N, CA, C and O atoms as a GROMACS GRO file, in nm:
protein
  284
    1MET      N    1   0.922  -1.882  -0.250
    1MET     CA    2   0.962  -1.769  -0.126
    1MET      C    3   0.998  -1.853  -0.008
    1MET      O    4   0.912  -1.940   0.009
    2LYS      N    5   1.073  -1.857   0.059
    2LYS     CA    6   1.063  -1.918   0.175
    2LYS      C    7   0.972  -1.943   0.306
    2LYS      O    8   0.943  -1.841   0.369
    3ASP      N    9   0.926  -2.061   0.354
    3ASP     CA   10   0.835  -2.042   0.500
    3ASP      C   11   0.933  -1.973   0.599
    3ASP      O   12   1.046  -2.021   0.599
    4LYS      N   13   0.909  -1.868   0.685
    4LYS     CA   14   0.944  -1.838   0.771
    4LYS      C   15   0.882  -1.880   0.955
    4LYS      O   16   0.925  -1.880   1.071
    5ARG      N   17   0.796  -1.901   0.903
    5ARG     CA   18   0.735  -1.949   1.019
    5ARG      C   19   0.764  -2.086   1.102
    5ARG      O   20   0.764  -2.198   1.051
    6ASP      N   21   0.790  -2.056   1.243
    6ASP     CA   22   0.851  -2.134   1.316
    6ASP      C   23   0.739  -2.289   1.318
    6ASP      O   24   0.620  -2.316   1.334
    7TYR      N   25   0.895  -2.371   1.287
    7TYR     CA   26   0.835  -2.510   1.261
    7TYR      C   27   0.813  -2.595   1.405
    7TYR      O   28   0.800  -2.717   1.406
    8LEU      N   29   0.812  -2.503   1.542
    8LEU     CA   30   0.781  -2.665   1.628
    8LEU      C   31   0.604  -2.575   1.674
    8LEU      O   32   0.557  -2.596   1.785
    9ILE      N   33   0.529  -2.480   1.572
    9ILE     CA   34   0.417  -2.457   1.634
    9ILE      C   35   0.336  -2.606   1.623
    9ILE      O   36   0.371  -2.703   1.554
   10LYS      N   37   0.236  -2.597   1.696
   10LYS     CA   38   0.157  -2.739   1.667
   10LYS      C   39   0.041  -2.714   1.612
   10LYS      O   40  -0.016  -2.822   1.598
   11CYS      N   41  -0.026  -2.627   1.572
   11CYS     CA   42  -0.118  -2.592   1.477
   11CYS      C   43  -0.138  -2.460   1.356
   11CYS      O   44  -0.234  -2.386   1.337
   12PRO      N   45  -0.012  -2.467   1.293
   12PRO     CA   46   0.006  -2.341   1.210
   12PRO      C   47  -0.092  -2.311   1.109
   12PRO      O   48  -0.146  -2.387   1.029
   13ARG      N   49  -0.106  -2.177   1.127
   13ARG     CA   50  -0.222  -2.179   1.016
   13ARG      C   51  -0.160  -2.104   0.871
   13ARG      O   52  -0.041  -2.076   0.854
   14ALA      N   53  -0.262  -2.082   0.780
   14ALA     CA   54  -0.253  -2.098   0.654
   14ALA      C   55  -0.212  -1.916   0.658
   14ALA      O   56  -0.260  -1.822   0.721
   15GLU      N   57  -0.065  -1.929   0.526
   15GLU     CA   58  -0.036  -1.764   0.531
   15GLU      C   59  -0.101  -1.688   0.441
   15GLU      O   60  -0.079  -1.701   0.320
   16LYS      N   61  -0.189  -1.600   0.491
   16LYS     CA   62  -0.296  -1.515   0.384
   16LYS      C   63  -0.294  -1.386   0.421
   16LYS      O   64  -0.349  -1.318   0.508
   17ARG      N   65  -0.199  -1.363   0.314
   17ARG     CA   66  -0.143  -1.203   0.324
   17ARG      C   67  -0.272  -1.156   0.207
   17ARG      O   68  -0.333  -1.239   0.141
   18ILE      N   69  -0.291  -1.048   0.201
   18ILE     CA   70  -0.394  -0.983   0.082
   18ILE      C   71  -0.331  -0.863   0.055
   18ILE      O   72  -0.346  -0.821  -0.060
   19ASP      N   73  -0.242  -0.774   0.158
   19ASP     CA   74  -0.222  -0.638   0.088
   19ASP      C   75  -0.373  -0.584   0.148
   19ASP      O   76  -0.422  -0.524   0.051
   20CYS      N   77  -0.460  -0.577   0.250
   20CYS     CA   78  -0.545  -0.474   0.236
   20CYS      C   79  -0.523  -0.341   0.332
   20CYS      O   80  -0.468  -0.357   0.441
   21GLN      N   81  -0.565  -0.218   0.294
   21GLN     CA   82  -0.553  -0.097   0.298
   21GLN      C   83  -0.597  -0.072   0.367
   21GLN      O   84  -0.566   0.045   0.387
   22VAL      N   85  -0.678  -0.110   0.450
   22VAL     CA   86  -0.718  -0.036   0.544
   22VAL      C   87  -0.661   0.011   0.712
   22VAL      O   88  -0.607  -0.062   0.794
   23ARG      N   89  -0.684   0.116   0.720
   23ARG     CA   90  -0.617   0.210   0.793
   23ARG      C   91  -0.678   0.303   0.892
   23ARG      O   92  -0.786   0.349   0.857
   24MET      N   93  -0.622   0.350   1.033
   24MET     CA   94  -0.720   0.490   1.102
   24MET      C   95  -0.546   0.560   1.099
   24MET      O   96  -0.438   0.502   1.085
   25GLY      N   97  -0.570   0.663   1.113
   25GLY     CA   98  -0.402   0.739   1.124
   25GLY      C   99  -0.476   0.844   1.264
   25GLY      O  100  -0.571   0.922   1.252
   26LEU      N  101  -0.401   0.817   1.383
   26LEU     CA  102  -0.408   0.965   1.474
   26LEU      C  103  -0.312   0.975   1.505
   26LEU      O  104  -0.209   0.909   1.492
   27ILE      N  105  -0.360   1.133   1.589
   27ILE     CA  106  -0.222   1.211   1.622
   27ILE      C  107  -0.370   1.291   1.766
   27ILE      O  108  -0.492   1.308   1.759
   28LEU      N  109  -0.257   1.318   1.881
   28LEU     CA  110  -0.274   1.304   1.988
   28LEU      C  111  -0.250   1.464   2.004
   28LEU      O  112  -0.143   1.525   2.010
   29ASP      N  113  -0.426   1.526   2.013
   29ASP     CA  114  -0.375   1.691   2.086
   29ASP      C  115  -0.358   1.699   2.210
   29ASP      O  116  -0.446   1.699   2.297
   30GLN      N  117  -0.224   1.707   2.225
   30GLN     CA  118  -0.215   1.744   2.411
   30GLN      C  119  -0.289   1.831   2.481
   30GLN      O  120  -0.350   1.808   2.586
   31GLU      N  121  -0.282   1.957   2.405
   31GLU     CA  122  -0.368   2.107   2.472
   31GLU      C  123  -0.509   2.052   2.525
   31GLU      O  124  -0.526   2.043   2.647
   32LYS      N  125  -0.610   2.016   2.436
   32LYS     CA  126  -0.694   1.959   2.456
   32LYS      C  127  -0.769   1.773   2.482
   32LYS      O  128  -0.886   1.734   2.475
   33GLU      N  129  -0.698   1.732   2.500
   33GLU     CA  130  -0.633   1.622   2.544
   33GLU      C  131  -0.739   1.471   2.494
   33GLU      O  132  -0.798   1.376   2.545
   34ASN      N  133  -0.705   1.550   2.322
   34ASN     CA  134  -0.816   1.379   2.267
   34ASN      C  135  -0.737   1.401   2.104
   34ASN      O  136  -0.675   1.487   2.041
   35TYR      N  137  -0.777   1.294   2.091
   35TYR     CA  138  -0.686   1.240   1.960
   35TYR      C  139  -0.783   1.290   1.821
   35TYR      O  140  -0.905   1.278   1.819
   36LYS      N  141  -0.728   1.327   1.746
   36LYS     CA  142  -0.765   1.369   1.628
   36LYS      C  143  -0.768   1.264   1.501
   36LYS      O  144  -0.665   1.197   1.502
   37VAL      N  145  -0.844   1.236   1.406
   37VAL     CA  146  -0.831   1.162   1.304
   37VAL      C  147  -0.801   1.211   1.153
   37VAL      O  148  -0.865   1.256   1.057
   38ILE      N  149  -0.654   1.174   1.189
   38ILE     CA  150  -0.595   1.232   1.047
   38ILE      C  151  -0.598   1.140   0.882
   38ILE      O  152  -0.608   1.199   0.774
   39GLU      N  153  -0.590   1.024   0.892
   39GLU     CA  154  -0.607   0.954   0.785
   39GLU      C  155  -0.706   0.814   0.819
   39GLU      O  156  -0.675   0.743   0.914
   40LEU      N  157  -0.820   0.784   0.736
   40LEU     CA  158  -0.904   0.720   0.762
   40LEU      C  159  -0.960   0.629   0.598
   40LEU      O  160  -1.042   0.680   0.520
   41ILE      N  161  -0.897   0.499   0.578
   41ILE     CA  162  -0.948   0.399   0.446
   41ILE      C  163  -1.020   0.280   0.546
   41ILE      O  164  -0.988   0.221   0.648
   42LEU      N  165  -1.125   0.283   0.464
   42LEU     CA  166  -1.184   0.199   0.520
   42LEU      C  167  -1.233   0.066   0.426
   42LEU      O  168  -1.282  -0.041   0.461
   43GLU      N  169  -1.201   0.114   0.307
   43GLU     CA  170  -1.202   0.007   0.200
   43GLU      C  171  -1.111  -0.122   0.223
   43GLU      O  172  -0.991  -0.117   0.250
   44HIS      N  173  -1.210  -0.272   0.202
   44HIS     CA  174  -1.142  -0.375   0.262
   44HIS      C  175  -1.154  -0.478   0.118
   44HIS      O  176  -1.260  -0.516   0.068
   45LYS      N  177  -1.019  -0.510   0.068
   45LYS     CA  178  -0.989  -0.678  -0.032
   45LYS      C  179  -1.002  -0.750   0.029
   45LYS      O  180  -0.907  -0.828   0.034
   46HIS      N  181  -1.107  -0.780   0.109
   46HIS     CA  182  -1.108  -0.920   0.141
   46HIS      C  183  -1.285  -0.933   0.192
   46HIS      O  184  -1.322  -0.821   0.226
   47THR      N  185  -1.363  -1.006   0.201
   47THR     CA  186  -1.478  -1.007   0.241
   47THR      C  187  -1.477  -0.991   0.464
   47THR      O  188  -1.381  -0.963   0.536
   48LEU      N  189  -1.585  -1.016   0.496
   48LEU     CA  190  -1.533  -0.965   0.627
   48LEU      C  191  -1.654  -1.108   0.685
   48LEU      O  192  -1.729  -1.172   0.611
   49GLN      N  193  -1.635  -1.126   0.852
   49GLN     CA  194  -1.670  -1.199   0.888
   49GLN      C  195  -1.795  -1.157   0.919
   49GLN      O  196  -1.802  -1.045   0.971
   50LEU      N  197  -1.916  -1.228   0.896
   50LEU     CA  198  -2.029  -1.239   0.952
   50LEU      C  199  -2.062  -1.203   1.100
   50LEU      O  200  -1.989  -1.264   1.178
   51PRO      N  201  -2.158  -1.115   1.162
   51PRO     CA  202  -2.142  -1.102   1.308
   51PRO      C  203  -2.184  -1.288   1.392
   51PRO      O  204  -2.130  -1.347   1.485
   52GLU      N  205  -2.297  -1.324   1.303
   52GLU     CA  206  -2.361  -1.454   1.306
   52GLU      C  207  -2.239  -1.562   1.338
   52GLU      O  208  -2.246  -1.607   1.453
   53THR      N  209  -2.138  -1.607   1.265
   53THR     CA  210  -2.002  -1.684   1.259
   53THR      C  211  -1.874  -1.566   1.316
   53THR      O  212  -1.772  -1.580   1.249
   54SER      N  213  -1.864  -1.487   1.394
   54SER     CA  214  -1.745  -1.460   1.415
   54SER      C  215  -1.696  -1.537   1.605
   54SER      O  216  -1.593  -1.528   1.671
   55HIS      N  217  -1.822  -1.603   1.632
   55HIS     CA  218  -1.738  -1.690   1.734
   55HIS      C  219  -1.665  -1.847   1.710
   55HIS      O  220  -1.644  -1.935   1.794
   56LEU      N  221  -1.645  -1.845   1.613
   56LEU     CA  222  -1.596  -1.928   1.502
   56LEU      C  223  -1.479  -1.904   1.481
   56LEU      O  224  -1.396  -1.989   1.451
   57LEU      N  225  -1.447  -1.742   1.499
   57LEU     CA  226  -1.281  -1.749   1.468
   57LEU      C  227  -1.173  -1.745   1.608
   57LEU      O  228  -1.198  -1.712   1.724
   58VAL      N  229  -1.043  -1.794   1.544
   58VAL     CA  230  -0.997  -1.806   1.687
   58VAL      C  231  -0.953  -1.689   1.773
   58VAL      O  232  -0.952  -1.687   1.895
   59SER      N  233  -0.923  -1.607   1.705
   59SER     CA  234  -0.926  -1.523   1.832
   59SER      C  235  -1.043  -1.487   1.945
   59SER      O  236  -1.023  -1.440   2.057
   60GLN      N  237  -1.162  -1.519   1.888
   60GLN     CA  238  -1.288  -1.555   1.949
   60GLN      C  239  -1.316  -1.659   2.055
   60GLN      O  240  -1.396  -1.659   2.148
   61ARG      N  241  -1.222  -1.752   2.012
   61ARG     CA  242  -1.262  -1.858   2.104
   61ARG      C  243  -1.226  -1.878   2.242
   61ARG      O  244  -1.108  -1.864   2.277
   62LYS      N  245  -1.332  -1.914   2.338
   62LYS     CA  246  -1.261  -1.942   2.461
   62LYS      C  247  -1.308  -2.094   2.551
   62LYS      O  248  -1.418  -2.146   2.573
   63ILE      N  249  -1.188  -2.128   2.582
   63ILE     CA  250  -1.154  -2.228   2.660
   63ILE      C  251  -1.138  -2.236   2.808
   63ILE      O  252  -1.098  -2.153   2.889
   64SER      N  253  -1.174  -2.339   2.822
   64SER     CA  254  -1.163  -2.309   3.023
   64SER      C  255  -1.009  -2.373   3.072
   64SER      O  256  -0.928  -2.444   3.012
   65GLU      N  257  -1.009  -2.309   3.220
   65GLU     CA  258  -0.829  -2.327   3.233
   65GLU      C  259  -0.837  -2.477   3.212
   65GLU      O  260  -0.743  -2.517   3.145
   66LEU      N  261  -0.932  -2.582   3.255
   66LEU     CA  262  -0.909  -2.699   3.268
   66LEU      C  263  -0.882  -2.724   3.138
   66LEU      O  264  -0.767  -2.756   3.106
   67GLN      N  265  -0.966  -2.715   3.058
   67GLN     CA  266  -0.934  -2.735   2.878
   67GLN      C  267  -0.768  -2.716   2.843
   67GLN      O  268  -0.678  -2.787   2.798
   68GLY      N  269  -0.780  -2.606   2.882
   68GLY     CA  270  -0.586  -2.560   2.832
   68GLY      C  271  -0.480  -2.638   2.885
   68GLY      O  272  -0.364  -2.634   2.843
   69LEU      N  273  -0.525  -2.715   2.986
   69LEU     CA  274  -0.446  -2.795   3.091
   69LEU      C  275  -0.439  -2.891   3.042
   69LEU      O  276  -0.347  -2.964   3.079
   70GLU      N  277  -0.528  -2.940   2.937
   70GLU     CA  278  -0.510  -3.092   2.887
   70GLU      C  279  -0.416  -3.086   2.794
   70GLU      O  280  -0.358  -3.189   2.758
   71ASN      N  281  -0.385  -2.948   2.734
   71ASN     CA  282  -0.291  -3.002   2.606
   71ASN      C  283  -0.142  -3.037   2.619
   71ASN      O  284  -0.079  -3.076   2.521
   0.00000   0.00000   0.00000
């Protein structure tokens, strides 16, 4: 399979598609103004991140504005 990612990205991430089926389907009840769950699948096909190490995830890392300007 051809790699479709942008070649100009500085730090490309590894391609990790595992076809995890976890999802939640919602519908909005406009009369009652609330949501109703119509589908819920909680079975993961991969290991989950431990709460003690979640700060290491790329999405959870925080940098200061000064650090951001240095790159």
